[in-house]
GUDO-595534 format. One record per atom (N, C-alpha, C, O): residue number from 1; atom name; z, x negated, y negated. Coordinates in nm, 2 decimals, decimal comma. Layout:
N
   num   atomo        z        x        y
   NUM      CA        Z        X        Y
...
This chain:
184
   num   atomo        z        x        y
     1       N    -1,19    -0,02    -1,55
     1      CA    -1,17    -0,16    -1,61
     1       C    -1,11    -0,25    -1,50
     1       O    -1,00    -0,21    -1,45
     2       N    -1,16    -0,36    -1,48
     2      CA    -1,10    -0,45    -1,38
     2       C    -1,00    -0,53    -1,46
     2       O    -1,02    -0,58    -1,57
     3       N    -0,89    -0,55    -1,39
     3      CA    -0,78    -0,63    -1,45
     3       C    -0,78    -0,77    -1,39
     3       O    -0,77    -0,78    -1,27
     4       N    -0,80    -0,87    -1,47
     4      CA    -0,81    -1,01    -1,42
     4       C    -0,68    -1,06    -1,35
     4       O    -0,57    -1,01    -1,39
     5       N    -0,69    -1,15    -1,26
     5      CA    -0,57    -1,21    -1,19
     5       C    -0,54    -1,13    -1,06
     5       O    -0,61    -1,04    -1,02
     6       N    -0,44    -1,18    -1,00
     6      CA    -0,40    -1,12    -0,87
     6       C    -0,26    -1,07    -0,87
     6       O    -0,19    -1,06    -0,76
     7       N    -0,21    -1,03    -0,99
     7      CA    -0,07    -0,98    -0,99
     7       C    -0,07    -0,84    -0,94
     7       O    -0,14    -0,75    -0,98
     8       N     0,01    -0,82    -0,84
     8      CA     0,02    -0,69    -0,77
     8       C     0,11    -0,59    -0,85
     8       O     0,21    -0,64    -0,92
     9       N     0,08    -0,47    -0,84
     9      CA     0,16    -0,36    -0,91
     9       C     0,19    -0,26    -0,80
     9       O     0,15    -0,15    -0,81
    10       N     0,27    -0,31    -0,70
    10      CA     0,32    -0,22    -0,60
    10       C     0,45    -0,16    -0,65
    10       O     0,54    -0,24    -0,69
    11       N     0,46    -0,03    -0,66
    11      CA     0,58     0,03    -0,72
    11       C     0,62     0,15    -0,64
    11       O     0,53     0,21    -0,59
    12       N     0,74     0,18    -0,64
    12      CA     0,85     0,12    -0,71
    12       C     0,90    -0,01    -0,63
    12       O     0,90    -0,01    -0,51
    13       N     0,95    -0,10    -0,71
    13      CA     1,02    -0,22    -0,65
    13       C     1,16    -0,20    -0,70
    13       O     1,19    -0,21    -0,82
    14       N     1,25    -0,18    -0,61
    14      CA     1,39    -0,16    -0,64
    14       C     1,46    -0,28    -0,70
    14       O     1,40    -0,39    -0,69
    15       N     1,57    -0,26    -0,76
    15      CA     1,65    -0,37    -0,81
    15       C     1,78    -0,37    -0,72
    15       O     1,87    -0,29    -0,75
    16       N     1,78    -0,46    -0,62
    16      CA     1,89    -0,46    -0,53
    16       C     1,97    -0,59    -0,55
    16       O     1,91    -0,70    -0,56
    17       N     2,10    -0,57    -0,55
    17      CA     2,19    -0,69    -0,57
    17       C     2,25    -0,72    -0,43
    17       O     2,33    -0,64    -0,38
    18       N     2,21    -0,83    -0,38
    18      CA     2,26    -0,87    -0,25
    18       C     2,38    -0,97    -0,27
    18       O     2,36    -1,07    -0,34
    19       N     2,50    -0,93    -0,22
    19      CA     2,62    -1,01    -0,24
    19       C     2,66    -1,07    -0,11
    19       O     2,66    -1,00     0,00
    20       N     2,70    -1,20    -0,11
    20      CA     2,75    -1,27     0,01
    20       C     2,87    -1,36    -0,02
    20       O     2,89    -1,38    -0,14
    21       N     2,93    -1,41     0,08
    21      CA     3,03    -1,51     0,06
    21       C     2,97    -1,64     0,12
    21       O     2,89    -1,63     0,21
    22       N     3,00    -1,75     0,06
    22      CA     2,96    -1,88     0,13
    22       C     3,06    -1,92     0,23
    22       O     3,16    -1,85     0,26
    23       N     3,04    -2,04     0,29
    23      CA     3,13    -2,08     0,40
    23       C     3,27    -2,11     0,35
    23       O     3,36    -2,12     0,44
    24       N     3,30    -2,12     0,22
    24      CA     3,43    -2,13     0,17
    24       C     3,49    -2,00     0,11
    24       O     3,60    -2,01     0,05
    25       N     3,42    -1,89     0,13
    25      CA     3,47    -1,76     0,08
    25       C     3,44    -1,74    -0,07
    25       O     3,50    -1,65    -0,13
    26       N     3,35    -1,82    -0,13
    26      CA     3,32    -1,80    -0,27
    26       C     3,20    -1,69    -0,28
    26       O     3,10    -1,71    -0,21
    27       N     3,22    -1,59    -0,36
    27      CA     3,12    -1,48    -0,36
    27       C     3,00    -1,53    -0,45
    27       O     3,01    -1,61    -0,54
    28       N     2,88    -1,47    -0,41
    28      CA     2,76    -1,50    -0,48
    28       C     2,68    -1,37    -0,48
    28       O     2,70    -1,28    -0,39
    29       N     2,58    -1,36    -0,57
    29      CA     2,50    -1,24    -0,57
    29       C     2,36    -1,28    -0,62
    29       O     2,34    -1,37    -0,70
    30       N     2,26    -1,21    -0,57
    30      CA     2,12    -1,23    -0,61
    30       C     2,05    -1,10    -0,64
    30       O     2,09    -1,00    -0,58
    31       N     1,95    -1,10    -0,72
    31      CA     1,87    -0,98    -0,75
    31       C     1,74    -0,99    -0,66
    31       O     1,67    -1,09    -0,66
    32       N     1,72    -0,89    -0,58
    32      CA     1,60    -0,89    -0,49
    32       C     1,52    -0,76    -0,52
    32       O     1,58    -0,65    -0,54
    33       N     1,39    -0,77    -0,52
    33      CA     1,31    -0,65    -0,55
    33       C     1,24    -0,60    -0,42
    33       O     1,21    -0,48    -0,41
    34       N     1,21    -0,69    -0,33
    34      CA     1,13    -0,65    -0,21
    34       C     1,21    -0,61    -0,10
    34       O     1,24    -0,68     0,00
    35       N     1,26    -0,48    -0,11
    35      CA     1,34    -0,42    -0,01
    35       C     1,30    -0,28     0,03
    35       O     1,23    -0,21    -0,05
    36       N     1,34    -0,24     0,15
    36      CA     1,30    -0,10     0,19
    36       C     1,39    -0,06     0,31
    36       O     1,44    -0,14     0,38
    37       N     1,40     0,07     0,32
    37      CA     1,47     0,12     0,44
    37       C     1,37     0,12     0,56
    37       O     1,25     0,16     0,54
    38       N     1,40     0,06     0,67
    38      CA     1,31     0,04     0,78
    38       C     1,34     0,12     0,90
    38       O     1,27     0,10     1,00
    39       N     1,44     0,19     0,90
    39      CA     1,48     0,27     1,02
    39       C     1,61     0,34     0,98
    39       O     1,66     0,33     0,88
    40       N     1,66     0,42     1,08
    40      CA     1,78     0,50     1,05
    40       C     1,90     0,40     1,05
    40       O     1,93     0,33     1,15
    41       N     1,95     0,38     0,93
    41      CA     2,07     0,29     0,91
    41       C     2,03     0,14     0,91
    41       O     2,11     0,06     0,92
    42       N     1,90     0,11     0,89
    42      CA     1,85    -0,02     0,88
    42       C     1,77    -0,04     0,75
    42       O     1,70     0,04     0,71
    43       N     1,79    -0,16     0,69
    43      CA     1,72    -0,20     0,57
    43       C     1,66    -0,33     0,58
    43       O     1,71    -0,41     0,66
    44       N     1,55    -0,36     0,51
    44      CA     1,48    -0,49     0,52
    44       C     1,45    -0,54     0,38
    44       O     1,43    -0,47     0,29
    45       N     1,46    -0,68     0,37
    45      CA     1,42    -0,75     0,25
    45       C     1,34    -0,87     0,29
    45       O     1,35    -0,92     0,40
    46       N     1,25    -0,90     0,19
    46      CA     1,18    -1,03     0,20
    46       C     1,23    -1,12     0,10
    46       O     1,23    -1,09    -0,02
    47       N     1,29    -1,23     0,14
    47      CA     1,36    -1,32     0,05
    47       C     1,30    -1,46     0,06
    47       O     1,26    -1,51     0,17
    48       N     1,30    -1,54    -0,05
    48      CA     1,27    -1,68    -0,04
    48       C     1,40    -1,75     0,00
    48       O     1,49    -1,69     0,05
    49       N     1,40    -1,88    -0,02
    49      CA     1,51    -1,97     0,01
    49       C     1,61    -1,96    -0,11
    49       O     1,57    -2,00    -0,23
    50       N     1,73    -1,92    -0,09
    50      CA     1,83    -1,91    -0,19
    50       C     1,97    -1,95    -0,14
    50       O     1,98    -1,97    -0,02
    51       N     2,06    -1,96    -0,23
    51      CA     2,20    -1,98    -0,19
    51       C     2,24    -1,86    -0,10
    51       O     2,31    -1,88     0,00
    52       N     2,19    -1,74    -0,13
    52      CA     2,22    -1,62    -0,05
    52       C     2,17    -1,63     0,09
    52       O     2,24    -1,59     0,18
    53       N     2,06    -1,69     0,11
    53      CA     2,00    -1,70     0,25
    53       C     2,09    -1,80     0,33
    53       O     2,11    -1,78     0,45
    54       N     2,14    -1,90     0,26
    54      CA     2,23    -1,99     0,33
    54       C     2,36    -1,92     0,37
    54       O     2,41    -1,94     0,48
    55       N     2,41    -1,84     0,28
    55      CA     2,53    -1,76     0,30
    55       C     2,51    -1,66     0,42
    55       O     2,60    -1,64     0,50
    56       N     2,40    -1,60     0,42
    56      CA     2,37    -1,50     0,53
    56       C     2,38    -1,57     0,67
    56       O     2,44    -1,51     0,76
    57       N     2,33    -1,69     0,68
    57      CA     2,34    -1,76     0,80
    57       C     2,49    -1,80     0,84
    57       O     2,53    -1,80     0,95
    58       N     2,57    -1,82     0,73
    58      CA     2,71    -1,86     0,76
    58       C     2,80    -1,74     0,79
    58       O     2,89    -1,76     0,87
    59       N     2,77    -1,63     0,73
    59      CA     2,86    -1,51     0,75
    59       C     2,81    -1,40     0,84
    59       O     2,88    -1,33     0,90
    60       N     2,68    -1,38     0,84
    60      CA     2,62    -1,27     0,91
    60       C     2,64    -1,14     0,85
    60       O     2,63    -1,03     0,92
    61       N     2,67    -1,14     0,72
    61      CA     2,70    -1,01     0,65
    61       C     2,66    -1,02     0,51
    61       O     2,65    -1,12     0,45
    62       N     2,64    -0,90     0,45
    62      CA     2,61    -0,89     0,31
    62       C     2,63    -0,75     0,26
    62       O     2,64    -0,65     0,34
    63       N     2,64    -0,73     0,13
    63      CA     2,64    -0,60     0,07
    63       C     2,52    -0,59    -0,02
    63       O     2,46    -0,69    -0,07
    64       N     2,47    -0,46    -0,04
    64      CA     2,36    -0,43    -0,13
    64       C     2,41    -0,33    -0,23
    64       O     2,45    -0,22    -0,19
    65       N     2,40    -0,36    -0,36
    65      CA     2,43    -0,27    -0,46
    65       C     2,30    -0,24    -0,53
    65       O     2,20    -0,31    -0,53
    66       N     2,29    -0,12    -0,60
    66      CA     2,17    -0,08    -0,67
    66       C     2,18    -0,10    -0,82
    66       O     2,28    -0,05    -0,88
    67       N     2,09    -0,18    -0,87
    67      CA     2,08    -0,19    -1,02
    67       C     2,07    -0,06    -1,09
    67       O     1,99     0,03    -1,04
    68       N     2,14    -0,04    -1,19
    68      CA     2,13     0,09    -1,27
    68       C     2,11     0,06    -1,41
    68       O     2,11    -0,05    -1,46
    69       N     2,08     0,17    -1,49
    69      CA     2,06     0,16    -1,63
    69       C     2,18     0,09    -1,70
    69       O     2,17     0,02    -1,80
    70       N     2,30     0,11    -1,64
    70      CA     2,42     0,06    -1,70
    70       C     2,45    -0,09    -1,66
    70       O     2,53    -0,15    -1,72
    71       N     2,38    -0,14    -1,56
    71      CA     2,40    -0,27    -1,51
    71       C     2,28    -0,36    -1,53
    71       O     2,27    -0,46    -1,46
    72       N     2,19    -0,33    -1,62
    72      CA     2,07    -0,41    -1,64
    72       C     2,10    -0,56    -1,67
    72       O     2,04    -0,65    -1,61
    73       N     2,19    -0,58    -1,76
    73      CA     2,22    -0,72    -1,80
    73       C     2,27    -0,80    -1,69
    73       O     2,22    -0,91    -1,66
    74       N     2,37    -0,75    -1,61
    74      CA     2,42    -0,84    -1,50
    74       C     2,32    -0,84    -1,39
    74       O     2,31    -0,94    -1,32
    75       N     2,25    -0,73    -1,37
    75      CA     2,15    -0,73    -1,26
    75       C     2,04    -0,84    -1,29
    75       O     2,00    -0,91    -1,20
    76       N     1,99    -0,84    -1,41
    76      CA     1,89    -0,94    -1,45
    76       C     1,95    -1,08    -1,44
    76       O     1,88    -1,17    -1,39
    77       N     2,07    -1,10    -1,48
    77      CA     2,14    -1,23    -1,47
    77       C     2,14    -1,28    -1,33
    77       O     2,11    -1,40    -1,30
    78       N     2,17    -1,19    -1,24
    78      CA     2,18    -1,23    -1,09
    78       C     2,04    -1,27    -1,04
    78       O     2,03    -1,34    -0,94
    79       N     1,94    -1,24    -1,11
    79      CA     1,80    -1,28    -1,07
    79       C     1,75    -1,41    -1,14
    79       O     1,66    -1,47    -1,09
    80       N     1,81    -1,44    -1,25
    80      CA     1,76    -1,56    -1,32
    80       C     1,85    -1,68    -1,31
    80       O     1,80    -1,80    -1,32
    81       N     1,98    -1,67    -1,28
    81      CA     2,07    -1,78    -1,26
    81       C     2,06    -1,83    -1,11
    81       O     2,02    -1,75    -1,02
    82       N     2,09    -1,95    -1,09
    82      CA     2,08    -2,01    -0,95
    82       C     2,22    -2,03    -0,90
    82       O     2,30    -2,11    -0,95
    83       N     2,25    -1,96    -0,79
    83      CA     2,38    -1,97    -0,72
    83       C     2,42    -2,11    -0,68
    83       O     2,54    -2,14    -0,66
    84       N     2,32    -2,19    -0,65
    84      CA     2,36    -2,33    -0,61
    84       C     2,40    -2,42    -0,73
    84       O     2,45    -2,53    -0,71
    85       N     2,38    -2,37    -0,85
    85      CA     2,41    -2,45    -0,97
    85       C     2,53    -2,39    -1,05
    85       O     2,60    -2,46    -1,12
    86       N     2,56    -2,26    -1,03
    86      CA     2,66    -2,19    -1,11
    86       C     2,72    -2,08    -1,03
    86       O     2,66    -2,02    -0,94
    87       N     2,85    -2,06    -1,06
    87      CA     2,92    -1,94    -0,99
    87       C     2,88    -1,82    -1,07
    87       O     2,94    -1,79    -1,18
    88       N     2,78    -1,75    -1,02
    88      CA     2,72    -1,63    -1,09
    88       C     2,83    -1,52    -1,11
    88       O     2,83    -1,45    -1,21
    89       N     2,91    -1,50    -1,01
    89      CA     3,01    -1,39    -1,02
    89       C     3,11    -1,42    -1,14
    89       O     3,13    -1,33    -1,22
    90       N     3,15    -1,54    -1,14
    90      CA     3,25    -1,58    -1,25
    90       C     3,18    -1,58    -1,38
    90       O     3,23    -1,53    -1,48
    91       N     3,06    -1,63    -1,39
    91      CA     2,98    -1,64    -1,52
    91       C     2,95    -1,50    -1,57
    91       O     2,96    -1,47    -1,69
    92       N     2,92    -1,41    -1,48
    92      CA     2,89    -1,27    -1,52
    92       C     3,01    -1,19    -1,56
    92       O     3,00    -1,09    -1,63
    93       N     3,13    -1,24    -1,52
    93      CA     3,25    -1,17    -1,55
    93       C     3,27    -1,04    -1,47
    93       O     3,34    -0,95    -1,51
    94       N     3,21    -1,03    -1,35
    94      CA     3,22    -0,91    -1,27
    94       C     3,34    -0,92    -1,18
    94       O     3,40    -1,03    -1,16
    95       N     3,38    -0,81    -1,12
    95      CA     3,50    -0,80    -1,04
    95       C     3,46    -0,77    -0,90
    95       O     3,37    -0,69    -0,87
    96       N     3,51    -0,85    -0,80
    96      CA     3,48    -0,83    -0,66
    96       C     3,60    -0,81    -0,58
    96       O     3,71    -0,85    -0,61
    97       N     3,58    -0,74    -0,47
    97      CA     3,68    -0,73    -0,36
    97       C     3,61    -0,74    -0,23
    97       O     3,49    -0,71    -0,22
    98       N     3,68    -0,78    -0,13
    98      CA     3,62    -0,79     0,01
    98       C     3,59    -0,66     0,07
    98       O     3,68    -0,56     0,06
    99       N     3,48    -0,64     0,12
    99      CA     3,44    -0,52     0,19
    99       C     3,54    -0,50     0,31
    99       O     3,59    -0,59     0,37
   100       N     3,57    -0,37     0,33
   100      CA     3,66    -0,33     0,44
   100       C     3,59    -0,34     0,57
   100       O     3,66    -0,33     0,68
   101       N     3,46    -0,35     0,57
   101      CA     3,38    -0,34     0,70
   101       C     3,30    -0,46     0,74
   101       O     3,27    -0,48     0,86
   102       N     3,27    -0,55     0,64
   102      CA     3,19    -0,67     0,67
   102       C     3,24    -0,78     0,59
   102       O     3,32    -0,76     0,50
   103       N     3,20    -0,90     0,63
   103      CA     3,25    -1,02     0,56
   103       C     3,16    -1,05     0,44
   103       O     3,08    -1,15     0,44
   104       N     3,17    -0,97     0,34
   104      CA     3,09    -0,98     0,22
   104       C     3,17    -0,91     0,10
   104       O     3,25    -0,83     0,12
   105       N     3,13    -0,96    -0,02
   105      CA     3,20    -0,90    -0,14
   105       C     3,14    -0,77    -0,18
   105       O     3,02    -0,74    -0,17
   106       N     3,22    -0,68    -0,24
   106      CA     3,17    -0,56    -0,31
   106       C     3,19    -0,59    -0,46
   106       O     3,30    -0,62    -0,51
   107       N     3,08    -0,57    -0,54
   107      CA     3,09    -0,59    -0,68
   107       C     3,12    -0,46    -0,74
   107       O     3,05    -0,36    -0,74
   108       N     3,24    -0,45    -0,81
   108      CA     3,29    -0,33    -0,85
   108       C     3,22    -0,26    -0,97
   108       O     3,23    -0,14    -0,99
   109       N     3,14    -0,34    -1,04
   109      CA     3,06    -0,28    -1,15
   109       C     2,95    -0,19    -1,11
   109       O     2,89    -0,11    -1,18
   110       N     2,91    -0,20    -0,98
   110      CA     2,80    -0,12    -0,93
   110       C     2,86     0,00    -0,86
   110       O     2,95    -0,01    -0,77
   111       N     2,81     0,12    -0,89
   111      CA     2,87     0,24    -0,84
   111       C     2,82     0,28    -0,69
   111       O     2,88     0,37    -0,63
   112       N     2,72     0,21    -0,64
   112      CA     2,68     0,24    -0,50
   112       C     2,65     0,11    -0,43
   112       O     2,58     0,02    -0,47
   113       N     2,72     0,09    -0,31
   113      CA     2,71    -0,03    -0,24
   113       C     2,70     0,00    -0,09
   113       O     2,77     0,08    -0,03
   114       N     2,60    -0,07    -0,02
   114      CA     2,59    -0,06     0,12
   114       C     2,65    -0,18     0,18
   114       O     2,63    -0,29     0,13
   115       N     2,73    -0,17     0,29
   115      CA     2,79    -0,28     0,36
   115       C     2,71    -0,30     0,48
   115       O     2,70    -0,21     0,56
   116       N     2,66    -0,43     0,50
   116      CA     2,57    -0,45     0,61
   116       C     2,60    -0,57     0,69
   116       O     2,66    -0,67     0,65
   117       N     2,56    -0,57     0,82
   117      CA     2,56    -0,69     0,90
   117       C     2,41    -0,73     0,92
   117       O     2,32    -0,65     0,91
   118       N     2,40    -0,86     0,94
   118      CA     2,26    -0,92     0,96
   118       C     2,22    -0,89     1,11
   118       O     2,28    -0,93     1,20
   119       N     2,11    -0,81     1,12
   119      CA     2,05    -0,79     1,25
   119       C     1,95    -0,89     1,29
   119       O     1,94    -0,94     1,40
   120       N     1,87    -0,94     1,19
   120      CA     1,77    -1,04     1,21
   120       C     1,75    -1,11     1,07
   120       O     1,74    -1,05     0,97
   121       N     1,74    -1,24     1,08
   121      CA     1,70    -1,32     0,97
   121       C     1,60    -1,42     1,01
   121       O     1,63    -1,52     1,08
   122       N     1,47    -1,40     0,98
   122      CA     1,36    -1,49     1,01
   122       C     1,33    -1,58     0,89
   122       O     1,27    -1,54     0,80
   123       N     1,39    -1,70     0,90
   123      CA     1,37    -1,79     0,79
   123       C     1,22    -1,82     0,76
   123       O     1,19    -1,84     0,64
   124       N     1,14    -1,83     0,86
   124      CA     1,00    -1,87     0,84
   124       C     0,93    -1,77     0,75
   124       O     0,85    -1,81     0,67
   125       N     0,96    -1,64     0,77
   125      CA     0,89    -1,54     0,69
   125       C     0,98    -1,48     0,58
   125       O     0,94    -1,40     0,50
   126       N     1,11    -1,52     0,58
   126      CA     1,20    -1,47     0,48
   126       C     1,24    -1,33     0,50
   126       O     1,29    -1,26     0,41
   127       N     1,23    -1,28     0,63
   127      CA     1,26    -1,14     0,66
   127       C     1,41    -1,13     0,70
   127       O     1,46    -1,19     0,79
   128       N     1,48    -1,04     0,62
   128      CA     1,61    -1,00     0,65
   128       C     1,62    -0,86     0,69
   128       O     1,57    -0,77     0,62
   129       N     1,67    -0,83     0,81
   129      CA     1,70    -0,69     0,85
   129       C     1,85    -0,67     0,86
   129       O     1,91    -0,75     0,94
   130       N     1,90    -0,57     0,80
   130      CA     2,04    -0,55     0,80
   130       C     2,07    -0,41     0,86
   130       O     2,00    -0,31     0,84
   131       N     2,19    -0,40     0,92
   131      CA     2,24    -0,27     0,97
   131       C     2,34    -0,22     0,87
   131       O     2,44    -0,29     0,85
   132       N     2,33    -0,10     0,82
   132      CA     2,42    -0,05     0,73
   132       C     2,54     0,01     0,81
   132       O     2,52     0,10     0,89
   133       N     2,66    -0,05     0,79
   133      CA     2,77     0,00     0,86
   133       C     2,86     0,09     0,78
   133       O     2,95     0,16     0,83
   134       N     2,85     0,09     0,64
   134      CA     2,93     0,17     0,56
   134       C     2,86     0,18     0,42
   134       O     2,78     0,09     0,38
   135       N     2,89     0,29     0,35
   135      CA     2,83     0,31     0,22
   135       C     2,95     0,35     0,13
   135       O     3,03     0,43     0,16
   136       N     2,96     0,28     0,01
   136      CA     3,07     0,30    -0,08
   136       C     3,00     0,36    -0,21
   136       O     2,91     0,30    -0,27
   137       N     3,05     0,48    -0,26
   137      CA     3,00     0,54    -0,38
   137       C     3,11     0,58    -0,47
   137       O     3,21     0,64    -0,42
   138       N     3,10     0,55    -0,59
   138      CA     3,19     0,60    -0,69
   138       C     3,18     0,75    -0,71
   138       O     3,06     0,80    -0,71
   139       N     3,29     0,82    -0,73
   139      CA     3,28     0,96    -0,74
   139       C     3,19     1,01    -0,86
   139       O     3,14     1,12    -0,85
   140       N     3,18     0,93    -0,96
   140      CA     3,10     0,96    -1,08
   140       C     2,95     0,98    -1,05
   140       O     2,88     1,04    -1,13
   141       N     2,90     0,93    -0,93
   141      CA     2,76     0,95    -0,90
   141       C     2,73     1,05    -0,79
   141       O     2,62     1,06    -0,74
   142       N     2,84     1,12    -0,75
   142      CA     2,82     1,22    -0,64
   142       C     2,81     1,36    -0,69
   142       O     2,87     1,40    -0,79
   143       N     2,73     1,44    -0,62
   143      CA     2,72     1,59    -0,64
   143       C     2,73     1,65    -0,50
   143       O     2,65     1,62    -0,41
   144       N     2,83     1,73    -0,48
   144      CA     2,86     1,79    -0,35
   144       C     2,87     1,69    -0,24
   144       O     2,82     1,71    -0,13
   145       N     2,93     1,58    -0,27
   145      CA     2,95     1,47    -0,16
   145       C     2,83     1,39    -0,13
   145       O     2,83     1,30    -0,04
   146       N     2,72     1,40    -0,21
   146      CA     2,60     1,32    -0,19
   146       C     2,56     1,24    -0,31
   146       O     2,59     1,28    -0,43
   147       N     2,50     1,13    -0,29
   147      CA     2,46     1,04    -0,41
   147       C     2,36     1,12    -0,49
   147       O     2,26     1,17    -0,43
   148       N     2,38     1,13    -0,62
   148      CA     2,29     1,20    -0,71
   148       C     2,22     1,10    -0,79
   148       O     2,28     1,03    -0,88
   149       N     2,09     1,08    -0,76
   149      CA     2,02     0,97    -0,83
   149       C     2,01     1,00    -0,98
   149       O     2,00     0,90    -1,06
   150       N     2,02     1,12    -1,03
   150      CA     2,02     1,15    -1,17
   150       C     2,15     1,10    -1,23
   150       O     2,15     1,05    -1,35
   151       N     2,26     1,09    -1,16
   151      CA     2,38     1,04    -1,21
   151       C     2,39     0,89    -1,19
   151       O     2,44     0,81    -1,28
   152       N     2,33     0,84    -1,08
   152      CA     2,33     0,69    -1,06
   152       C     2,24     0,62    -1,16
   152       O     2,28     0,51    -1,20
   153       N     2,13     0,68    -1,19
   153      CA     2,03     0,62    -1,28
   153       C     1,98     0,48    -1,23
   153       O     1,99     0,38    -1,31
   154       N     1,93     0,47    -1,11
   154      CA     1,89     0,35    -1,06
   154       C     1,76     0,30    -1,13
   154       O     1,69     0,38    -1,19
   155       N     1,75     0,17    -1,13
   155      CA     1,63     0,11    -1,20
   155       C     1,54     0,05    -1,10
   155       O     1,58     0,01    -0,99
   156       N     1,41     0,04    -1,14
   156      CA     1,31    -0,03    -1,06
   156       C     1,26    -0,15    -1,15
   156       O     1,27    -0,15    -1,27
   157       N     1,21    -0,25    -1,08
   157      CA     1,14    -0,36    -1,15
   157       C     0,99    -0,32    -1,17
   157       O     0,93    -0,27    -1,07
   158       N     0,94    -0,33    -1,29
   158      CA     0,80    -0,30    -1,32
   158       C     0,73    -0,44    -1,33
   158       O     0,74    -0,50    -1,43
   159       N     0,66    -0,48    -1,23
   159      CA     0,59    -0,61    -1,23
   159       C     0,47    -0,62    -1,33
   159       O     0,43    -0,72    -1,36
   160       N     0,42    -0,50    -1,37
   160      CA     0,31    -0,51    -1,46
   160       C     0,35    -0,56    -1,60
   160       O     0,26    -0,62    -1,67
   161       N     0,47    -0,54    -1,64
   161      CA     0,52    -0,59    -1,77
   161       C     0,65    -0,67    -1,76
   161       O     0,71    -0,71    -1,86
   162       N     0,69    -0,70    -1,63
   162      CA     0,82    -0,77    -1,61
   162       C     0,93    -0,70    -1,68
   162       O     1,01    -0,76    -1,75
   163       N     0,94    -0,57    -1,65
   163      CA     1,04    -0,49    -1,71
   163       C     1,12    -0,41    -1,61
   163       O     1,09    -0,42    -1,49
   164       N     1,22    -0,34    -1,66
   164      CA     1,30    -0,25    -1,57
   164       C     1,28    -0,11    -1,63
   164       O     1,27    -0,09    -1,75
   165       N     1,27    -0,01    -1,53
   165      CA     1,25     0,13    -1,57
   165       C     1,36     0,21    -1,49
   165       O     1,39     0,17    -1,38
   166       N     1,40     0,32    -1,55
   166      CA     1,50     0,41    -1,48
   166       C     1,41     0,50    -1,40
   166       O     1,31     0,55    -1,44
   167       N     1,46     0,53    -1,28
   167      CA     1,39     0,62    -1,19
   167       C     1,42     0,76    -1,25
   167       O     1,53     0,79    -1,30
   168       N     1,31     0,84    -1,26
   168      CA     1,31     0,96    -1,34
   168       C     1,36     1,09    -1,26
   168       O     1,42     1,08    -1,16
   169       N     1,32     1,20    -1,32
   169      CA     1,36     1,33    -1,27
   169       C     1,30     1,36    -1,14
   169       O     1,20     1,31    -1,10
   170       N     1,36     1,46    -1,07
   170      CA     1,31     1,51    -0,94
   170       C     1,19     1,60    -0,98
   170       O     1,21     1,69    -1,06
   171       N     1,08     1,58    -0,91
   171      CA     0,96     1,66    -0,94
   171       C     0,92     1,74    -0,82
   171       O     0,81     1,81    -0,83
   172       N     0,99     1,74    -0,71
   172      CA     0,95     1,81    -0,59
   172       C     1,05     1,81    -0,48
   172       O     1,15     1,74    -0,50
   173       N     1,03     1,88    -0,37
   173      CA     1,12     1,88    -0,26
   173       C     1,04     1,84    -0,14
   173       O     0,94     1,90    -0,10
   174       N     1,09     1,73    -0,07
   174      CA     1,02     1,67     0,04
   174       C     1,03     1,77     0,16
   174       O     1,12     1,85     0,18
   175       N     0,92     1,77     0,24
   175      CA     0,91     1,85     0,36
   175       C     0,91     2,00     0,33
   175       O     0,95     2,08     0,41
   176       N     0,87     2,03     0,20
   176      CA     0,87     2,17     0,16
   176       C     0,75     2,20     0,08
   176       O     0,68     2,30     0,10
   177       N     0,73     2,12    -0,03
   177      CA     0,62     2,15    -0,13
   177       C     0,48     2,15    -0,07
   177       O     0,40     2,22    -0,13
   178       N     0,46     2,08     0,04
   178      CA     0,33     2,08     0,10
   178       C     0,30     2,19     0,21
   178       O     0,20     2,20     0,27
   179       N     0,41     2,27     0,23
   179      CA     0,40     2,37     0,34
   179       C     0,29     2,47     0,32
   179       O     0,23     2,52     0,41
   180       N     0,26     2,50     0,19
   180      CA     0,15     2,60     0,16
   180       C     0,02     2,55     0,21
   180       O    -0,07     2,63     0,25
   181       N    -0,01     2,42     0,21
   181      CA    -0,13     2,37     0,26
   181       C    -0,14     2,37     0,41
   181       O    -0,25     2,36     0,47
   182       N    -0,03     2,38     0,48
   182      CA    -0,03     2,39     0,63
   182       C    -0,10     2,52     0,67
   182       O    -0,15     2,53     0,78
   183       N    -0,10     2,63     0,59
   183      CA    -0,15     2,76     0,62
   183       C    -0,30     2,77     0,60
   183       O    -0,35     2,87     0,64
   184       N    -0,36     2,67     0,53
   184      CA    -0,50     2,68     0,50
   184       C    -0,58     2,65     0,62
   184       O    -0,71     2,65     0,62
């Protein structure tokens, strides 16, 4: 069956909360879906024009937190409110502290945060590439010192219904499950 229209259903689309300070040190956050790891210790996002993009130019730093099943409400709010019109951090009632490694806020309600410097910001194409300089994780989401996605319960954006879904169970082991086909 052909589905009318041109709405793409590329999935998964993460729910990433990008937090920055403005030129006066006021924290801001936005919800971004179009992000990916693009190299060892590098991440990339495609962003439109936002208060956040202005802040990136001013500070050269940002943090990225992962939307979770427990943070759906604030994560969605960060995507629908406009930082140029309202102090989203204050309105959401979240708590922030300054990152120890970059000039950007850490939002305490999120259990996993990457602290990043801006490696490249191409305004024409909206491309942001960041270098991850540190990772902060709450003990509650760790197993044997590693982030446990089952405990984190990250969410993805589902563009087919404009909804959020929790990333599910592990169904295989990378670089292992296909080894049997190597012998054929």
